[in-house]
LOTIFI-946610 format. One record per atom (N, C-alpha, C): x, z, y; residue number from 1; atom name; residue in three letters. Coordinates in Angstrom, 3 decimals, padded with zeros to 6 digits. Layout:
<rs>
         u         w         v  seq  atom  type
         X         Z         Y  NUM    CA   Ala
...
</rs>
This chain:
<rs>
         u         w         v  seq  atom  type
   000.603  -000.030  -001.054    1     N   Unk
  -000.177   000.118   000.030    1    CA   Unk
   001.003  -000.002   001.027    1     C   Unk
   001.913   000.840   001.212    2     N   Unk
   003.110   000.839   002.560    2    CA   Unk
   003.340  -000.570   002.587    2     C   Unk
   003.979  -001.012   001.370    3     N   Unk
   004.610  -002.647   001.553    3    CA   Unk
   003.387  -003.622   002.295    3     C   Unk
   002.452  -003.384   001.988    4     N   Unk
   001.271  -004.247   002.251    4    CA   Unk
   001.383  -003.993   003.711    4     C   Unk
   001.233  -003.003   004.112    5     N   Unk
   000.895  -002.507   005.582    5    CA   Unk
   002.078  -003.121   006.478    5     C   Unk
   003.346  -003.110   006.081    6     N   Unk
   004.784  -003.572   006.592    6    CA   Unk
   004.612  -005.159   006.707    6     C   Unk
   003.881  -005.502   005.647    7     N   Unk
   004.078  -007.056   005.402    7    CA   Unk
   002.869  -007.872   006.885    7     C   Unk
   001.911  -007.002   006.564    8     N   Unk
   000.747  -007.270   007.512    8    CA   Unk
   001.393  -007.024   009.140    8     C   Unk
   001.740  -005.688   009.466    9     N   Unk
   002.359  -005.796   010.854    9    CA   Unk
   003.276  -006.770   011.051    9     C   Unk
   004.409  -007.173   010.107   10     N   Unk
   005.375  -008.197   010.651   10    CA   Unk
   004.905  -009.543   010.471   10     C   Unk
   004.133  -009.916   009.856   11     N   Unk
   003.455  -011.444   009.863   11    CA   Unk
   002.556  -011.153   011.029   11     C   Unk
   001.941  -010.263   011.472   12     N   Unk
   000.917  -010.420   012.426   12    CA   Unk
   001.810  -010.464   013.811   12     C   Unk
   002.870  -010.003   013.841   13     N   Unk
   003.350  -009.971   015.026   13    CA   Unk
   004.290  -011.571   015.341   13     C   Unk
   004.699  -011.777   014.282   14     N   Unk
   005.077  -013.412   014.192   14    CA   Unk
   004.005  -014.407   014.722   14     C   Unk
   003.021  -014.174   013.955   15     N   Unk
   002.123  -015.061   014.181   15    CA   Unk
   001.338  -015.140   015.785   15     C   Unk
   001.147  -014.012   016.337   16     N   Unk
   000.648  -013.762   017.635   16    CA   Unk
   001.942  -014.241   018.742   16     C   Unk
   003.009  -014.330   018.298   17     N   Unk
   004.130  -015.119   019.122   17    CA   Unk
   004.103  -016.497   018.872   17     C   Unk
   003.791  -016.933   017.999   18     N   Unk
   003.592  -018.354   018.030   18    CA   Unk
   002.173  -018.773   018.485   18     C   Unk
   001.257  -018.085   018.812   19     N   Unk
  -000.046  -018.612   019.015   19    CA   Unk
  -000.213  -018.138   020.659   19     C   Unk
   000.308  -017.086   020.897   20     N   Unk
   000.075  -016.356   022.069   20    CA   Unk
   000.493  -017.115   023.225   20     C   Unk
   001.750  -016.736   023.724   21     N   Unk
   002.450  -017.136   024.836   21    CA   Unk
   003.270  -018.641   024.779   21     C   Unk
   003.433  -019.311   025.808   22     N   Unk
   004.185  -020.583   025.451   22    CA   Unk
   005.513  -020.292   025.579   22     C   Unk
   006.210  -019.010   025.990   23     N   Unk
   007.590  -018.875   026.436   23    CA   Unk
   008.244  -018.572   024.744   23     C   Unk
   007.598  -018.192   023.610   24     N   Unk
   007.974  -018.105   022.443   24    CA   Unk
   008.263  -019.712   021.880   24     C   Unk
   007.496  -020.548   022.201   25     N   Unk
   007.564  -021.867   021.731   25    CA   Unk
   008.880  -022.582   022.559   25     C   Unk
   008.848  -022.001   023.977   26     N   Unk
   009.915  -022.439   024.667   26    CA   Unk
   011.356  -021.912   024.128   26     C   Unk
   011.267  -020.861   023.830   27     N   Unk
   012.289  -019.931   023.414   27    CA   Unk
   012.817  -019.472   024.571   27     C   Unk
   012.204  -019.146   025.459   28     N   Unk
   012.593  -018.285   026.653   28    CA   Unk
   012.439  -016.981   026.959   28     C   Unk
   011.434  -016.448   026.141   29     N   Unk
   011.119  -014.958   026.301   29    CA   Unk
   011.959  -013.820   026.418   29     C   Unk
   013.057  -014.136   025.524   30     N   Unk
   014.203  -012.907   025.868   30    CA   Unk
   014.967  -013.046   026.949   30     C   Unk
   014.864  -013.958   027.837   31     N   Unk
   015.594  -014.013   028.956   31    CA   Unk
   015.038  -013.045   029.982   31     C   Unk
   013.874  -012.744   029.865   32     N   Unk
   013.344  -011.492   030.803   32    CA   Unk
   013.006  -010.354   030.066   32     C   Unk
   012.959  -010.458   028.859   33     N   Unk
   012.560  -009.429   028.078   33    CA   Unk
   013.012  -007.758   028.360   33     C   Unk
   014.364  -008.059   028.621   34     N   Unk
   015.022  -006.621   028.448   34    CA   Unk
   014.874  -006.165   030.053   34     C   Unk
   014.721  -006.785   030.853   35     N   Unk
   014.321  -006.116   032.282   35    CA   Unk
   012.748  -005.549   032.439   35     C   Unk
   011.818  -006.251   031.618   36     N   Unk
   010.709  -005.873   031.843   36    CA   Unk
   009.933  -005.020   030.858   36     C   Unk
   010.916  -004.212   030.069   37     N   Unk
   010.532  -003.364   029.223   37    CA   Unk
   009.985  -002.192   029.715   37     C   Unk
   009.211  -001.510   029.102   38     N   Unk
   008.471  -000.382   029.913   38    CA   Unk
   009.442   000.693   029.890   38     C   Unk
   010.369   001.079   028.682   39     N   Unk
   011.008   002.206   028.677   39    CA   Unk
   012.491   001.454   028.316   39     C   Unk
   013.352   000.892   029.309   40     N   Unk
   014.356   000.309   028.772   40    CA   Unk
   015.722   001.274   028.346   40     C   Unk
   016.129   000.808   027.371   41     N   Unk
   017.343   001.748   027.133   41    CA   Unk
   018.661   001.221   027.814   41     C   Unk
   019.680   002.202   027.853   42     N   Unk
   021.031   001.814   028.402   42    CA   Unk
   021.673   000.603   027.894   42     C   Unk
   021.392   000.211   026.739   43     N   Unk
   021.986  -001.112   026.209   43    CA   Unk
   021.594  -002.309   026.547   43     C   Unk
   020.083  -002.262   027.102   44     N   Unk
   019.192  -003.217   027.375   44    CA   Unk
   019.870  -004.152   028.763   44     C   Unk
   020.585  -003.160   029.361   45     N   Unk
   021.449  -003.835   030.588   45    CA   Unk
   022.412  -004.770   029.946   45     C   Unk
   023.009  -004.511   028.953   46     N   Unk
   024.038  -005.536   028.549   46    CA   Unk
   023.281  -006.579   027.823   46     C   Unk
   022.283  -006.554   027.094   47     N   Unk
   021.503  -007.494   026.501   47    CA   Unk
   021.282  -008.713   027.581   47     C   Unk
   020.580  -007.908   028.398   48     N   Unk
   020.064  -008.809   029.811   48    CA   Unk
   021.127  -009.858   030.333   48     C   Unk
   022.345  -009.570   030.134   49     N   Unk
   023.254  -010.597   030.628   49    CA   Unk
   023.816  -011.212   029.729   49     C   Unk
   023.377  -011.373   028.497   50     N   Unk
   023.773  -012.245   027.439   50    CA   Unk
   023.737  -013.747   027.821   50     C   Unk
   024.570  -014.666   027.465   51     N   Unk
   024.336  -016.209   027.798   51    CA   Unk
   022.733  -016.431   027.406   51     C   Unk
   022.365  -017.414   027.982   52     N   Unk
   020.908  -017.680   027.589   52    CA   Unk
   020.798  -018.564   026.286   52     C   Unk
   021.906  -019.175   025.926   53     N   Unk
   021.975  -019.907   024.775   53    CA   Unk
   021.969  -018.811   023.529   53     C   Unk
   022.702  -017.657   023.648   54     N   Unk
   022.395  -016.673   022.641   54    CA   Unk
   021.272  -016.171   022.571   54     C   Unk
   020.485  -015.944   023.667   55     N   Unk
   019.109  -015.364   023.877   55    CA   Unk
   018.014  -016.425   023.123   55     C   Unk
   018.358  -017.638   023.165   56     N   Unk
   017.708  -018.451   022.488   56    CA   Unk
   017.597  -018.229   021.199   56     C   Unk
   018.696  -018.180   020.413   57     N   Unk
   018.911  -018.092   019.103   57    CA   Unk
   018.580  -016.721   018.505   57     C   Unk
   018.505  -015.863   019.479   58     N   Unk
   017.862  -014.424   018.986   58    CA   Unk
   016.489  -014.647   018.857   58     C   Unk
   015.987  -015.719   019.734   59     N   Unk
   014.378  -015.827   019.578   59    CA   Unk
   014.246  -016.412   018.337   59     C   Unk
   014.993  -017.603   017.861   60     N   Unk
   014.887  -018.211   016.477   60    CA   Unk
   015.036  -017.232   015.452   60     C   Unk
   016.081  -016.236   015.420   61     N   Unk
   016.200  -015.059   014.525   61    CA   Unk
   015.028  -014.116   014.258   61     C   Unk
   014.617  -013.860   015.265   62     N   Unk
   013.435  -013.013   015.503   62    CA   Unk
   012.315  -013.739   014.712   62     C   Unk
   012.051  -014.720   015.028   63     N   Unk
   010.897  -015.875   014.296   63    CA   Unk
   011.033  -015.698   013.023   63     C   Unk
   012.526  -015.970   012.540   64     N   Unk
   012.693  -016.193   011.172   64    CA   Unk
   012.197  -014.604   010.408   64     C   Unk
   012.765  -013.748   010.886   65     N   Unk
   012.507  -012.352   010.356   65    CA   Unk
   011.204  -012.019   010.326   65     C   Unk
   010.331  -012.221   011.293   66     N   Unk
   009.180  -011.815   011.265   66    CA   Unk
   008.004  -012.858   010.388   66     C   Unk
   008.339  -014.383   010.362   67     N   Unk
   007.526  -015.260   009.556   67    CA   Unk
   007.971  -015.329   008.377   67     C   Unk
   009.305  -015.534   008.010   68     N   Unk
   009.546  -015.854   006.665   68    CA   Unk
   010.379  -014.710   005.829   68     C   Unk
   010.985  -013.675   006.339   69     N   Unk
   011.870  -012.801   005.431   69    CA   Unk
   010.724  -011.767   005.501   69     C   Unk
   009.588  -011.690   005.882   70     N   Unk
   008.795  -010.699   005.572   70    CA   Unk
   008.011  -010.576   004.380   70     C   Unk
   008.073  -012.107   003.772   71     N   Unk
   007.376  -012.099   002.547   71    CA   Unk
   008.048  -011.499   001.309   71     C   Unk
   009.445  -011.302   001.683   72     N   Unk
   010.005  -010.769   000.532   72    CA   Unk
   010.060  -009.041   000.418   72     C   Unk
   009.054  -008.270   001.549   73     N   Unk
   008.306  -007.279   001.085   73    CA   Unk
   007.512  -007.057  -000.065   73     C   Unk
   006.657  -007.997  -000.311   74     N   Unk
   006.074  -008.244  -001.138   74    CA   Unk
   006.536  -007.913  -002.833   74     C   Unk
   007.800  -008.557  -002.827   75     N   Unk
   008.494  -008.838  -004.140   75    CA   Unk
   008.957  -007.545  -004.693   75     C   Unk
   008.485  -007.245  -005.918   76     N   Unk
   008.722  -005.679  -006.536   76    CA   Unk
   010.485  -005.798  -006.282   76     C   Unk
   010.727  -004.565  -006.589   77     N   Unk
   012.340  -004.091  -006.676   77    CA   Unk
   012.982  -004.738  -007.653   77     C   Unk
   014.278  -005.111  -007.373   78     N   Unk
   015.144  -005.890  -008.264   78    CA   Unk
   015.625  -004.517  -009.493   78     C   Unk
   015.590  -003.486  -008.840   79     N   Unk
   016.801  -002.419  -009.405   79    CA   Unk
   015.927  -002.068  -010.767   79     C   Unk
   014.394  -002.150  -010.578   80     N   Unk
   013.686  -001.873  -011.927   80    CA   Unk
   013.846  -002.758  -012.902   80     C   Unk
   013.938  -004.058  -012.486   81     N   Unk
   014.444  -005.162  -013.464   81    CA   Unk
   015.670  -004.956  -013.990   81     C   Unk
   016.588  -004.805  -013.391   82     N   Unk
   017.800  -004.412  -014.080   82    CA   Unk
   017.613  -003.296  -015.034   82     C   Unk
   017.432  -002.256  -014.454   83     N   Unk
   016.997  -001.137  -015.483   83    CA   Unk
   016.635  -001.522  -016.540   83     C   Unk
   015.403  -002.258  -016.836   84     N   Unk
   014.788  -002.711  -018.158   84    CA   Unk
   015.726  -003.693  -018.642   84     C   Unk
   016.315  -004.376  -018.156   85     N   Unk
   017.428  -005.172  -018.966   85    CA   Unk
   018.587  -004.558  -019.485   85     C   Unk
   019.107  -003.527  -018.823   86     N   Unk
   020.270  -002.768  -019.468   86    CA   Unk
   019.707  -001.956  -020.643   86     C   Unk
   018.516  -001.518  -020.437   87     N   Unk
   018.076  -000.555  -021.573   87    CA   Unk
   017.556  -001.558  -022.845   87     C   Unk
   017.476  -003.083  -022.529   88     N   Unk
   017.249  -003.852  -023.591   88    CA   Unk
   018.291  -004.189  -024.340   88     C   Unk
   019.419  -004.530  -023.395   89     N   Unk
   020.910  -004.926  -024.175   89    CA   Unk
   021.209  -003.510  -024.912   89     C   Unk
   021.025  -002.479  -024.428   90     N   Unk
   021.464  -001.309  -025.231   90    CA   Unk
   020.962  -001.313  -026.676   90     C   Unk
   019.730  -001.436  -026.564   91     N   Unk
   018.902  -001.567  -027.781   91    CA   Unk
   019.390  -002.578  -028.880   91     C   Unk
   019.536  -003.652  -028.553   92     N   Unk
   020.026  -004.883  -029.193   92    CA   Unk
   021.299  -004.720  -029.972   92     C   Unk
   022.252  -003.938  -029.011   93     N   Unk
   023.791  -003.581  -029.274   93    CA   Unk
   023.876  -002.800  -030.396   93     C   Unk
   022.734  -001.938  -030.756   94     N   Unk
   022.631  -000.867  -031.666   94    CA   Unk
   022.403  -001.512  -032.876   94     C   Unk
</rs>
């Protein structure tokens, strides 16, 4: 249930960015994001003055994380699969 909640929040945030404002499609939203945050952190000053090309790639990275890698939250943990494979090979060797 918690994984489903994380998935829905992340996908929802990515989809609203694609449908909402045109600055996400233009990849210019982060140019002004760091100075207009309600409670800016001390490091926001540094991020605000990054080159615009870097902020454009950061928008791409943000959309990739929210729209594509969010699906991995629904995949079961691989550690459980590895644990079962290990126990199976131990039984076969005996």
